[in-house]
N, C-alpha and C positions, 0 to 999 in steps of 0.2 A: 504494500500500500504506500503510495506516494505521500510525502510530508504534507502537501496541500490538502490531500484527501483526508488525512488524519485531523488536520486543523479544521477542516470544514465539518467533520463529524463532531468535533469538540464544540464548535460554534453552534451546531444543531442541538447538542446536549444542553448547552446553556439556555437556548430558547425553550427547550422542553422543561428545564428546571424552573425557569421563570413562569411558565404556564402552570406547572405543578404547584407553584407557590400559592395559587388560589385555593388549592384543595388540601395541601399538606402544611405542616408547621412553617412559620416564617423563616426558620433556619435554612430552608431550601433556597430562598432568595439570597441569603448571605453566602451559601456555598457557591451559587452561580456567579456572584460578583467576585468572589475570591478566585475562582477559576479564571475569570477575565483578567484580573490583575496579575496572577501568576504566569499566565501564558501570553500576556500582552506583547512581550518582546518577540515571541516566536512569529507573530503575525505582522510585525512592523514591516512596512513596505509592500505588503500584499493587499489584494482586494478584500481580504477578511478583516483587515485592520478597521475598516469602516463599520463592520458589524460589531466588533468588540467595543468600539466607541459608542455605537448605538445602544448596545446592551448595558454598558456602564451608565450612560446617561438615563436610560430607562429606570435603572435601579435608583439612582440618586434623586431624580426628579419625582419619581413615584413615592419615594420616602419623604421627600420635601412636602408633598401635598397630603400624604397620609397623616403626618403629625398634626396639622391643624384640624384635619377631618376627625381624628380620634379625640382631640381635645374638645372640639365642638360637637361631638356626637350626642351629648345630652340635649343639645339644641338641634332642631331639625336641620339646620344648615350643614352640620357635620355629615349627615347622611348624603346630602347632595355632593359635597366635596369628595367623599369616599367613592360615591358612584361614578362621578366624573373621572376621578383618578383611575378607577378600575377599568373604565371604558378606554381611557387613553393608553393604559398599559397593555390591554388586550390588543388594541390597534397596533401598537409598536411591535408586539410579539408576532402578530400575524404578518404585518408588512415586512419585518425582518426575515421571518421564515420563508415567505414567498420569494423575496429577492435572493436569499441564500440558495433556495432550491433551483433557481434559474442562473446561479453563478454570477449574480450581479452585486456590485457594491452598494452600500447604502448611500443616500445623498448626503 
């Protein structure tokens, strides 16, 4: 198996972990982003680098919006923040997965 194929499989695994993070404990999200940071150097200069950047940003911005959503959960507005955050994260996972399956970098 070629190095790029292994890295593509790893990138697909991270998308799968991010998606599984909706059903499994939050530690799955942390494992996914740790994989991104540990293997980041291996994808530098390849088309997969954009996917790693996309995945890392999905994690951090998703967390950024989850915090006020959880804090404001007792108020109805927190529900809307968390719902919008979840929809945005799902969009990013699907868009990334589709581009990855077509061997295209992320914008």
